[in-house]
N, C-alpha and C positions, 0 to 999 in steps of 0.2 A: 102427360100421363106419368112421366117419371118424377120422382122426388127422392128416391133412395136407390142404392145399388148394392149388390152382393159382389164383393171383390173376390175373385179366384186367382190366387197367386200361382205362378207357373214355374215348373221345373223343366228340364230338358225333354223329358218324356211328354209332358203335356204340350210343349211347344211344338214337338214333332207332330202330335196328333192335330194341332190347330193348323199346321202347314197342310196336312193331308186334307183337312176339311176346308182349306182355302179361307181361313178366318184370321190370318196374321194381321189384317188390317184393323182388327179389333183390339190388338194388344196395346196396352198403355203402360206407362211407368208410374207406379204408385209407391211412394216412400223408398225409392231406389230399387224396387223390385218390379219385375214384368207381371202384368196381371190382365185379366179380362173382367169386364163388368157386366152384370146382368141387372137391368133396371127394373124397379117395381114401384107401384103406386101406393098411396095412403091406404087403400083398401087392403092391398096385399101386405102392407106393413103391419096392419093389425093382426093378420093371420100369422105372420112371421113372428111377431111378439108373443102370441099365444103358443105357437109351437116351439119357440126358442126364447124363453124369457130372460136368458142371460145375454142377449144380443147387446153388443156395444157398438154405437155408430161413431165415426170420426166426424170432423168439422164439415166434410162434404156429404154427409149422410150415407157413407159407405159402411159396410159391415162385412164380417167374415162369419160364415155359418159353420157349425160343427163339421168335422172331417167327413163323416159318413154322408151327410146331406150334400156337402160340397162335391164329393166324388159323383154322386148321383146326378147333381146339377151339371157338372162338367161333361159327363157322358151324354146327357140330353143335348147340351150345346153342340157337341161334336157330331152326334147323329143327325141333328136337325140342320147343322151347318148354319146356325144363326144364334145370336145372343138374345134374341127376342122370344124367349121360351118360358117366361115366368108363369103364364097362365096355365100351361100344361105342367111344368116342373113343380108348381106349388102343391099339386095333387100327390106328387110322389114323395116330396120332402116334408110336408106339413102333416102333423099328426093332430087332428082336431080334438082328440081326447087327452092330450098331454096336460098333466097337472090336475085332472079331474079324478076325484076318489072313485073307487069301484063300489058298486052297490052290493 
């Protein structure tokens, strides 16, 4: 299923929330920083590129989304107590009308 990931870099406050949600086993080290990763497929990648045309992927197909969307995604992860939330989260962070002219 996965081919891409959204990297959510963590500060002390976010780490504390992950501890409360019992998700510290999901924390990884990326470029010397602590992060969690939310995986998504090719189909979701198309939506992500439409919603966030400036997305840049690293060598491992990881990306960082804009701060507002990242905050929403992080809150969903903590509330759901899992990183397997992209199907639900994409409805909250993806704007299907992004980049389309108004009539």
